[in-house]
C-alpha positions in Angstrom: 20.1 126.3 90.4 21.6 122.9 91.5 21.1 120.1 89.2 18.8 117.2 90.3 18.8 114.0 88.3 15.5 112.1 88.9 14.9 108.3 88.1 11.8 106.7 86.8 10.8 105.3 90.2 10.7 108.8 91.9 9.5 110.4 88.6 6.1 108.6 88.8 5.1 109.7 92.2 6.2 113.5 92.2 2.9 114.4 90.3 0.7 112.9 92.6 2.0 114.2 96.0 1.2 117.6 97.4 3.3 119.4 99.9 1.0 122.1 101.3 -0.7 123.8 98.3 1.8 122.8 95.7 2.5 119.4 93.9 5.9 118.0 94.4 6.8 118.3 90.7 6.1 122.0 90.7 8.1 122.4 93.8 11.0 120.6 92.4 10.7 122.5 89.0 10.8 125.7 90.8 14.0 125.0 93.1 16.2 122.7 91.1 17.5 122.2 87.6 15.6 118.9 87.1 17.4 116.7 84.5 15.9 113.4 83.1 18.2 111.3 80.9 16.8 110.0 77.7 17.3 106.3 79.1 15.0 107.2 82.1 12.4 109.0 79.8 12.3 105.8 77.7 11.4 103.7 80.7 8.5 106.1 81.9 5.6 104.9 79.8 6.2 101.3 80.7 6.6 102.0 84.3 3.5 104.1 84.4 1.4 101.5 82.5 2.6 98.9 85.1 1.9 101.1 88.2 -1.4 102.6 87.1 -3.7 99.6 87.6 -2.4 99.4 91.2 -2.9 103.1 91.9 -6.4 103.0 90.5 -7.4 99.9 92.6 -6.0 101.5 95.7 -7.9 104.8 95.1 -4.6 106.7 94.6 -5.5 108.2 91.4 -8.9 109.0 89.7 -7.6 110.3 86.4 -7.3 108.5 83.1 -4.1 106.9 82.2 -3.7 109.1 79.1 -4.1 112.4 81.2 -1.3 111.4 83.5 0.9 110.2 80.6 0.5 113.5 78.8 1.3 115.4 81.9 4.4 113.4 82.5 5.4 114.0 78.8 4.7 117.8 79.1 6.8 118.2 82.3 9.7 116.1 81.1 10.0 117.5 77.7 12.2 120.4 78.6 14.2 118.4 81.0 15.3 115.5 78.9 19.1 115.4 78.3 20.7 113.2 75.5 24.2 113.3 77.1 26.5 110.3 76.0 27.5 108.8 79.5 29.3 105.9 78.1 32.8 107.1 79.3 31.3 107.6 82.7 29.6 104.2 82.7 32.8 102.5 81.8 34.9 104.3 84.6 32.2 103.1 87.1 31.7 99.7 85.7 33.0 98.1 88.9 30.9 100.1 91.2 27.4 100.1 89.5 27.3 96.5 88.1 24.5 95.4 90.4 22.0 98.0 89.0 19.5 98.0 85.9 20.4 100.0 82.9 18.3 103.1 83.8 19.9 103.2 87.4 23.3 102.8 86.0 22.7 105.7 83.6 21.4 107.9 86.3 24.4 107.4 88.6 26.9 107.9 85.8 25.0 110.8 84.5 25.0 112.5 88.0 28.8 112.1 88.3 29.3 113.4 84.8 26.9 116.4 85.6 28.8 117.2 88.7 32.1 116.9 87.0 30.9 119.3 84.1 29.4 121.9 86.5 32.1 121.6 89.4 29.2 121.3 91.7 27.4 118.6 93.8 24.6 116.9 91.8 21.6 115.6 93.6 20.3 112.2 92.6 16.5 111.6 93.5 15.7 107.9 93.8 13.3 105.7 95.7 15.1 102.6 94.5 17.0 101.2 97.7 19.8 99.4 95.7 20.5 102.4 93.6 20.5 104.8 96.5 22.9 102.7 98.5 25.3 102.3 95.6 25.1 105.9 94.5 25.8 107.0 98.0 29.1 104.9 97.9 30.1 106.3 94.8 29.3 110.0 95.5 31.2 109.6 98.7 34.2 108.1 97.0 34.3 110.8 94.4 32.9 113.6 96.2 30.5 114.4 93.4 26.8 114.5 94.7 24.1 113.5 97.2 21.5 110.9 97.2 17.9 112.0 98.2 14.7 110.1 98.5 11.3 111.6 98.0 10.7 111.6 101.7 13.7 113.9 102.1 12.5 116.2 99.5 9.0 116.3 101.1 10.6 117.1 104.4 12.9 119.9 102.9 10.0 121.8 101.3 7.8 121.3 104.5 10.6 122.8 106.5 11.5 125.5 104.0 8.0 126.7 103.8 7.4 126.3 107.5 4.3 124.0 106.9 2.6 122.6 109.9 3.7 119.0 110.9 0.3 117.7 110.0 0.7 118.9 106.2 4.2 117.3 106.0 3.1 114.1 107.8 0.1 113.9 105.3 2.5 114.3 102.3 4.7 111.5 103.7 1.6 109.2 104.3 0.4 109.9 100.7 4.0 108.9 99.5 4.2 105.8 101.6 0.7 104.8 100.2 2.1 104.4 96.7 4.5 101.6 98.0 2.4 100.0 100.8 -1.1 100.6 102.2 -0.5 99.1 105.8 0.2 102.5 107.5 -2.8 104.2 106.0 -5.0 101.2 107.0 -3.8 101.5 110.4 -4.4 105.3 110.8 -7.7 105.1 109.4 -8.8 102.0 111.4 -7.7 103.8 114.7 -9.3 107.0 113.7 -12.6 104.9 113.0 -12.6 103.9 116.7 -13.4 107.7 117.6 -12.3 110.0 120.3 -11.7 107.1 122.8 -8.6 106.0 120.6 -7.2 109.6 120.1 -4.1 108.8 122.4 -3.4 105.5 120.5 -3.6 107.6 117.1 -1.1 110.2 118.7 1.3 107.6 119.6 1.3 105.8 116.2 1.7 109.3 114.5 4.9 109.6 116.7 5.9 106.0 115.8 5.7 104.8 119.2 4.2 101.5 118.4 5.0 99.6 121.6 3.4 102.3 123.8 0.4 102.3 121.3 -0.2 98.7 121.9 -0.2 99.2 125.7 -2.9 101.8 125.5 -4.8 99.9 123.0 -5.1 96.9 125.4 -7.0 99.2 127.9 -9.5 100.6 125.3 -13.2 99.5 125.7 -13.4 97.9 122.3 -14.4 94.5 120.9 -11.8 91.7 120.9 -12.0 91.3 117.2 -11.4 95.1 116.5 -8.5 94.9 119.0 -6.9 92.0 117.2 -7.1 93.8 114.0 -5.5 97.0 115.4 -2.8 95.0 117.1 -2.0 93.1 113.9 -1.9 96.3 111.8 0.5 98.0 114.5 2.8 94.9 114.5 3.0 95.0 110.7 3.8 98.7 110.6 6.5 98.3 113.4 8.0 95.5 111.3 8.0 97.6 108.1 9.8 100.3 110.0 12.6 98.0 110.9 13.4 97.2 107.2 16.0 98.7 104.9 13.8 99.5 102.0 12.2 102.7 100.9 9.0 101.8 103.2 11.3 101.6 106.2 13.0 105.0 105.1 9.9 106.8 104.7 8.5 105.5 108.2 11.9 106.6 109.7 11.2 110.0 108.1 7.8 110.1 109.8 9.4 109.3 113.1 12.0 112.0 112.8 9.3 114.5 111.9 7.2 113.7 115.0 10.5 114.6 116.9 11.4 117.8 115.0 10.7 121.3 116.3 9.0 123.3 113.6 
């Protein structure tokens, strides 16, 4: 199987997101040789402890911290690698200087793995800076590909011929871990009932300008219209950003115009 190096940012989310009837962590494990470098494994407990209160407050998880932590540790236990990447780090020093230690190790480890296996390695990250730098390095040395979690969700959705609604929901679930605005918008439009169904469909297809036009003609209160217009504007602005939120929203837009 193709090797897939995963960083701490993406690692945290793959257990909470379902694509169809399977968790993303199970799908990754079944289709790729998932590798977690010891430097990344050392970051996971602190990253989870920092993220958990936000997840809990947003209603994204209902499990206790200890249960999630144990599941993470169990899943990672057979995937942890202790490879010495100091030589690779030194050779890439001029290319990866802007990254933190964990991301530098991941990029170096991915290149080292690709060189050892004489095959392209995958690097799964939702860190925008790490993804851009890794893409440049992988292109330069022709040693791998960068994937975001949104890409992996779409891959498995297409592979298993899932309905667009299932893939869309998985992407929404991913997006909710980074920003709640899109979910708030979809829920607010749905709450308006059948009369707002066309607005909902337009937002589903990322056609925000058209959605605003239809919204202006809906028989709803001025107060609710102002709230919906604000949420549509905020989501449209997020869609134009370069980070992982903009990337995931772009995936949602592509999905709407994909024939499955």
